[in-house]
C-alpha positions as CSV (number, residue, x, y, z in Angstrom):
1,M,0.0,0.0,0.0
2,E,1.3,3.4,-1.0
3,I,1.2,6.1,1.8
4,S,1.5,9.8,1.3
5,P,4.3,12.0,2.6
6,L,1.9,13.4,5.1
7,Q,1.0,9.9,6.4
8,K,4.8,9.1,6.6
9,E,5.4,12.1,8.8
10,R,2.3,11.4,10.9
11,L,3.6,7.9,11.6
12,K,6.9,9.3,13.0
13,Y,5.0,11.2,15.7
14,Q,5.7,10.1,19.3
15,P,3.1,11.2,21.8
16,K,4.4,13.0,24.9
17,L,4.1,10.8,28.0
18,P,3.8,12.1,31.5
19,G,7.1,11.9,33.4
20,M,6.0,9.0,35.5
21,L,5.4,6.8,32.5
22,R,8.5,7.6,30.5
23,H,10.4,4.7,31.9
24,G,7.6,2.1,31.8
25,I,5.3,1.0,34.5
26,A,8.0,-1.0,36.5
27,D,8.8,2.3,38.4
28,I,5.2,3.0,39.4
29,C,3.7,1.9,42.7
30,V,0.3,2.1,44.2
31,K,-0.2,4.2,47.4
32,E,-3.3,3.7,49.5
33,G,-4.7,6.7,51.2
34,E,-7.5,7.4,53.6
35,P,-11.0,6.0,53.2
36,T,-13.2,8.2,51.0
37,A,-16.1,10.1,52.4
38,S,-18.5,12.8,51.2
39,V,-18.9,16.1,52.9
40,A,-22.7,15.7,53.1
41,D,-25.4,13.2,52.4
42,Q,-23.2,10.3,53.3
43,D,-26.0,7.7,53.5
44,K,-27.5,8.7,50.2
45,I,-24.2,8.6,48.4
46,K,-23.2,5.3,50.0
47,A,-26.5,3.9,48.8
48,L,-25.7,5.1,45.3
49,F,-22.2,3.8,45.3
50,P,-22.2,0.8,47.6
51,N,-19.1,-0.9,46.0
52,T,-16.8,2.1,46.1
53,Y,-18.0,4.5,48.9
54,G,-15.7,4.4,51.9
55,K,-12.9,2.6,50.1
56,K,-9.3,3.9,50.4
57,E,-8.1,6.5,48.0
58,I,-5.6,5.1,45.5
59,T,-2.8,7.2,43.9
60,F,0.1,6.2,41.8
61,Q,3.6,7.5,42.4
62,K,7.2,6.8,41.4
63,G,8.6,3.8,43.2
64,A,9.1,0.1,42.9
65,N,6.2,-1.7,41.5
66,T,5.4,-4.4,44.0
67,S,2.6,-6.2,42.1
68,V,3.1,-9.8,41.2
69,P,3.8,-10.0,37.4
70,K,1.2,-12.1,35.6
71,K,0.0,-12.4,32.0
72,Q,-3.1,-10.4,31.3
73,V,-5.8,-10.3,28.7
74,V,-7.3,-6.8,28.5
75,G,-10.4,-5.7,26.6
76,V,-11.0,-2.2,25.3
77,I,-14.2,-0.6,24.1
78,L,-14.8,2.7,22.4
79,S,-18.1,4.3,23.1
80,G,-19.8,7.5,22.0
81,G,-18.8,9.9,19.3
82,Q,-15.6,10.2,17.4
83,A,-12.5,11.6,19.1
84,P,-9.2,12.6,17.5
85,G,-7.0,10.4,19.7
86,G,-8.9,7.1,20.0
87,H,-6.3,5.1,18.0
88,N,-3.4,6.4,20.1
89,V,-5.2,5.6,23.3
90,I,-5.5,2.0,22.2
91,S,-1.9,2.1,20.8
92,G,-0.6,3.4,24.2
93,L,-2.5,0.7,26.1
94,Y,-1.1,-2.0,23.7
95,D,2.4,-0.6,24.1
96,A,2.2,-0.6,27.9
97,L,0.8,-4.1,28.1
98,K,3.5,-5.5,25.7
99,A,6.3,-3.6,27.5
100,T,5.2,-5.3,30.7
101,D,5.0,-8.8,29.2
102,R,5.1,-9.7,25.5
103,E,2.6,-12.5,26.2
104,N,-0.1,-10.0,27.4
105,V,-3.1,-9.8,25.0
106,L,-5.2,-6.7,24.1
107,I,-8.5,-7.4,22.4
108,G,-10.9,-4.7,21.1
109,F,-14.6,-5.2,21.2
110,K,-16.1,-4.0,17.9
111,G,-18.9,-1.4,17.6
112,G,-18.8,-0.3,21.2
113,P,-20.6,-1.9,24.1
114,S,-22.5,-4.2,21.8
115,G,-19.2,-5.9,20.9
116,L,-18.9,-6.9,24.5
117,V,-22.5,-8.2,24.7
118,D,-22.2,-10.0,21.3
119,D,-18.6,-11.2,21.9
120,D,-17.5,-9.5,18.6
121,F,-13.8,-8.7,19.0
122,V,-10.4,-8.5,17.3
123,E,-7.1,-9.3,18.8
124,F,-4.4,-6.7,18.3
125,D,-0.9,-7.4,17.2
126,D,2.0,-5.2,16.2
127,A,1.0,-4.9,12.6
128,F,-2.6,-4.2,13.4
129,I,-1.7,-1.4,15.9
130,D,0.9,0.1,13.6
131,A,-1.6,0.5,10.8
132,Y,-3.7,2.8,13.0
133,R,-1.0,4.5,15.1
134,N,-1.2,8.3,14.9
135,T,-4.2,8.3,12.5
136,G,-6.8,9.7,15.0
137,G,-10.4,8.5,15.1
138,F,-12.2,5.4,16.3
139,D,-12.0,3.3,13.1
140,I,-9.7,0.7,14.7
141,I,-12.7,-1.1,16.3
142,G,-15.6,1.3,15.7
143,S,-17.7,2.9,18.4
144,G,-21.2,2.6,19.5
145,R,-23.9,4.1,21.7
146,T,-25.4,0.9,22.9
147,K,-26.2,1.0,26.6
148,I,-25.9,-2.2,28.6
149,E,-29.1,-1.9,30.6
150,T,-31.1,-5.2,30.7
151,P,-30.4,-8.2,32.9
152,E,-29.8,-10.2,29.7
153,Q,-27.2,-7.7,28.4
154,F,-25.4,-7.6,31.7
155,E,-25.4,-11.5,31.8
156,A,-24.0,-11.6,28.2
157,A,-21.3,-9.0,29.0
158,A,-20.3,-10.9,32.1
159,K,-20.1,-14.1,30.2
160,T,-17.9,-12.5,27.5
161,A,-15.6,-11.0,30.1
162,K,-15.2,-14.3,32.0
163,K,-14.6,-16.1,28.7
164,H,-11.7,-13.8,27.9
165,G,-10.5,-13.5,31.5
166,R,-7.1,-14.3,32.9
167,H,-7.8,-18.1,32.7
168,R,-7.6,-18.0,28.9
169,L,-4.2,-18.7,27.4
170,P,-2.8,-16.1,25.0
171,E,-2.2,-18.8,22.4
172,D,-6.0,-19.2,22.2
173,Y,-6.1,-15.7,20.6
174,R,-3.6,-16.5,18.0
175,R,-6.1,-18.7,16.1
176,R,-8.5,-17.2,13.7
177,P,-12.1,-16.6,15.1
178,Q,-13.6,-19.4,13.0
179,E,-11.1,-21.8,14.6
180,R,-12.0,-21.0,18.2
């Protein structure tokens, strides 16, 4: 495929990273703070956010990463309208996962949340990511405005997430979809 001089220049672009991320995630640690609390209406807010209210504040800072290394399968979804940096967000996530462990897998659910519900996905590899790097937009997996609202949708989304969870082996994703 022939690419234009503008496209060639665009592919050379290196997004600016925050200082903390410039040397990878091995130098980032998690710091737990005080439990969260609202200044008013504590009972109402706790009822609205029962899974997170009162949990400790988490911040990231420079320091030795103490988490146990493990292979990960991560899914990504784009939702809503187009945005200029969508492809680079996914590229950055892919780069960070692969820098941590080359066996990590990033999959993209096509068409927004409906891709999660319908288990319609693509596995990213270097060539796939590089074809979209620095090109803007959401074309890499598409976007959608589907809302996951019904019990059936939640059940289907949970089933898909569990299917692709950490118990799957990365080599399972190297086969074409029709072979799975």
